[in-house]
N, C-alpha and C positions, 0 to 999 in steps of 0.2 A: 146905305153904307154899313158894312158888316161890323158888328160889335167887336171891340178888341178883346182878346182872350185875357182872362183873369191872370194876374201874376202868380207864379209858383211861390208857395210859401218859403221855399229855400231851406238850407240847412239850419240857419239861425232860428227860424221859427220852429223847425222840427225839434231842435235841441231844447228850445224853450218849452215846448209841449212835453217833452220827456221829463224835464226838470220839474214841471208843475205836477207831474204824476208821482213824483217821489214822496215818500213819507216826510213828515214835517222835520225840517232841520237837516235833511240829508244832503242838500246842495253844498252846505259848508263842510260837512263831513267828507264828502267825496273829494273836495278840493284839498283835503289834507293827505289823501292817499299818495304814497310815493313808492318807487321801486325798491324792493328789499336790497340791502347792500351786497348780499351773496345769493348764489343760486339755491343754497340749502340753509336751513336753520338747525344746526346741530348743537350749538353751545352758546351761552350768553356772551362768550368772547367774540362771537360773530358780529357783535354790535359795539358801537361807541356811545358815550353819554348823549350826544345829540340825537342819534338814531333811536335810542331808548325813549327819549322824551317825545320824539315824533310818533313812535308806535303807541305810546301811552295817550297822546293827544287824540290819535285816530281811534283808539279803543274807547276813550271817553265818549266820543260821538256815537259809537255803536251801543254803548250802555243806554243812551237816550232812545235809540231806535228800538232796542229790545224791550223797552218799557211801553212802547206804543202798541196799538191794536194791530196795525199793519207793520209787519216786521221784515217783509221780503224785498230784496234787491236783486239786480241781475248782473252784479259785478263779475260773477264767475259763471255766467250763462255760457253753456257749451263746454265748460271745463269739467274734468272728472277728478274727484277726490277719493282716494282709497285709504281706508283705515286698516292697518295690519298690526294687530295686537297679539303678541305672543304671551303676554301676561294679563291676568284679570284686571279689568278697569271698569268703573262706573262713571265717575266724573269726567275723566279726560276723554274717553272714547265718545261718550254721549255729547259732551260739549263741542268736540271737533265735528261730530255729525251734524249737530244743530247749527254750528257756525257755517259749515259748508252749505247747508240747505238754505239758510237765511240769506246767503250771498248768491244763491241761484245755481250752485254746482250740482252735478249728478254725484251722489255719494254712495260708495260701495263699501260695505263692512266685510272684510275677509276674516274668517275664523280658522286659525291654524289647526284646531282640533278636527275640523271637518274637511281639511284640504290635504293635498299631497304631502305636506310637511309631516303629518302624522304617519305617513308611510315611509319616511326616511329621506325625503327630499332635503337637500342642503339649503342654507339661507341664500347662497349665491344663485343656485338654480331657481329658487323661488323668485329672486329679484329679476332674473332674466325672463322668466315666464310672465311676471307682472308687467315688465317693461314692454313686452311684445303687445300688450293690450292697450298701449299708448295712454296711460294715465297722465295727468298734468301735475298732480300733487299726491305725495305718498306720506302718510303719517305712520310712524313706526314706534312700537314699544317692544323691547326685548330684554330678556334677563341678563344678557351679556354686554358688558361695557364695550363700546366701540361698534356695536352692531349697526347702528344708524349710519355711522360714518362709512362702514364697509358697503352698505347698500347704496349709499350716495355715489360710490365710485362705479357702480354697475348698472345704473339706470340713467335715463336721459331726462326724467322728470325731477321736480324739486322734492327733496326729502325733508320732513320735519321730525325732529327727535322728540318723541312723547315719553321719553324715559328709557335709558339704556343701562341696565345693571345698577351699579353704585356710582355711575359716572355723572350724568347730568339730566335735568328735566327743565329745559330753558323756558318753555311756555308757562310752567308753574311759577317760576321766579318772576316772569313778566306780569302775570295776573296778581301775584302777591304785592308787587310794587305798585300796581294800579290801585289795589285796595288801600294800601298805605297812603298813597298820594291823595286819594279822594277823602280819606279820613283826616289827614293832617295838613293837606295843601302843599306838601313837599316830601321829599325823601332825604335830601341832604341834611345832615345834622341830627337825624333821628338816632336814638340808641335802641338797637334791636338785639334781643336775647333769643338765640336759637337753642332750644333745650331738648335733650333726650338722646335718642339713638343717632348721633351724628355719624358714627362709623359707617353705617349701612345706607345713609340717606343721600340720594341723588338730589333731592329737594334742597337739602342744606348746602350742598356744593354749588348749585346754581344760584341760590339766594345769596350766599356769601359773595360770589363773584359780582353779581349784579348790584347788590346793595353797596358794596365797597366802591364800585365804579361810580355810583351815583352820590357818593359822599356820606353815606350812613356809617355809624360806628357799630360794628358787629361783635357780639359776645357769644361764646359757645359754652353751654352749660350741660353737664352730664357726668356720669361715672367714668373713671379712667378707662375701664374696659370697653366703653362705647365711644371712645375718642380715637381718631386715626393716629397712627404712630408719627406721622409727619405734620401733625396739626400745628406745631410751632411755626411752620412756614406759611400758614394760611393768612397771617396778618390779623388774626382775631384774638382777643383776650379770652383765655380759657378759665372756667370756674368749675369746681367739683362740689360746690355748695350752692343749692338752688336759691336760697335767700340772698346771698351775696351776689350771685350772678344776675338776678333780675332787678337788683336795687337801682332805682332811678330810671329804669328803662321805659321808653315810650311804647314799645311793642314787645310782647312775649309770644314767640312762635314755638309751639310745641310740635314735636315730631312723633310719628308712629313708632312704637317698639316693634321692630321687624324680626320677630322670632323665626320666621321662615328662612331668613338669611344667616342665622346664627349657627356656627359650628361649635357646639358645646355650650356650657353655661356661661354667659357673659353678663348676666344681671341676676340679682337675687330674685326671690319670688315676686310675682306681680304685686302682691300686697306690700312687700318691702320697697319695691321700686316706687310705688305711688307715695309711700310715706316720705321718701327722700327726694324724689324727682318729679312726682306728679303735681300738677298745678291745681291748687285749691285757693280758697279765699285768703287763708292765712299767709301763704307764700306770695300771692299776688299783691298783698297789702304793702310789700316792700318796694314795688315798682312805682313809677310816677302816678300821681293822682288821675291823670287823663289816659292811663294805659289802655291799649287795645290788645286783645288776645286773638291769635290766629292758629290754625291747624290745617295742613293740606288734606287731611282725610285719607282713608276712613279712620275715625277716632275709636280708640279703645277706652270707653268711659270707665272711670274708676281705676285706670292704670296710668294713662298719660295726663288725663284732665278730668276734673270733677264736673258732673253734669250741671251743677249750680252755676259754674263759671261759663261753661260752653254754651248754655242756653240763655244767658243774660245778654240781651241785645244792646245794653248800654255799654258793655265792654267787649263783647265778642264780635269779630268780623268774619266768623267761619261761614255763615250763610252768604255773606257778602262776597267772600272769595269764590263761591260756586257761581254766583251771578257774573262776577268779573271774568271768570274763566271763559265764558262764551264770547264776551266782548273782546278780550285780549286775543283769542284765537281767530276771531273774525279779522282783527287788524293784521295778524300775521299772514293769514290766507290772502287777504286783499293786497297786501304789500308784495307777497311772492308772485301773485297773479300779475301785478303791474310790471314786475321784472320780466316775467315770461313774455309779456307783450313787446318788451323792448329787445329781447334776445334774438 
C-alpha cells in the first residue's frame, strides 16, 4: 500500500517560520503597525492624539530593533523610497535613508545640484519626472514653505515633508516627542521652553502644534526681533528673559540661530546673543531639577548652547534625539506603506 503524502505545512506554518526568523521582539512591534491616516505626511495637524501615541508606540519598538545586531526587516520590500533634498541635511536625510533600508526599501537619494533642477527645471516638472519613475514614498526638503504640499498634488506616491521653508518639520516634532516620552514617561503636563530663533524655525512650529495637542505647556523664549508677529495667536506664553522663561521647566529646547534666513540684523553679535539667550549652567539652574535639554541640530556651540551643557548626558537628550530620529521615521514609513497596501 503506497505511503500517504506528507501534509503540506500550509500558510500558518509558513507564517510561523517567517515570524521565528524576525529579530527579537519584532512580532509584537509588527502587530502595532497601522495604516497612516492620510496619504501624505505634510504637517503635525495630519494626526490626532491617538494616532500620535500609536506612532510613538510603533517607534518605541523600532528603537529596540535598532539596538540589536540584526536590524533588517522586509516591511518595505519591493517599495522605492526617494529622498529629494533641496537644502543641506545630515541628520534628516541620513536617518530617512537608514530607516528605509532597515525596513527593506530600495532607497534613492536625489541631489538637486547634479540634476536637471540646476539647469532650470521647475519643481512641478521635477515632480512629474519623478512620478513617472513610480516611486512609492517621496521625502522632500525645500527652502519654500508649501513646497511639499505642492508636490503631493502632482504625484501618485506618498509625500513626507522633511522641512519646507519656515513652515513645518513634522517628523522632527515626532522624534522630539518620542525622546521626551522615553525620558519622562509622558508628554501631557510637561512644561517645555522652546528658546531662540522662533521666527525662522519650522521645528518650533511643528513642536508647538504637536506638544500642545498632547497636553504639554509650551513657552517661547527669545528676543522680540526673533518672534513671529502673530505669536500671540499660537497659544504659548512668550518670554524675552531667558531665566524667567525656563523657570520650572521640564524640557529646555534650544533652536539654531538661522543667520542664512535673516534679512538684515535681527540679533546682536553672537557673543551678545549667547550672553542673553544662550543656554549655560547658570541659566539652566532656573529650570526644574530634573530638566532635560534638547536641540534639533546642527548646534552652534557657544552661541545657542554651551558645550558643557550639550555634552552632559545626565541632562542632554541631544544624542538621544538623533537615535530617536531613525526609529520615528521608520514608524512613519511603515505606517504609510501599510496605507499604500490598503489603497
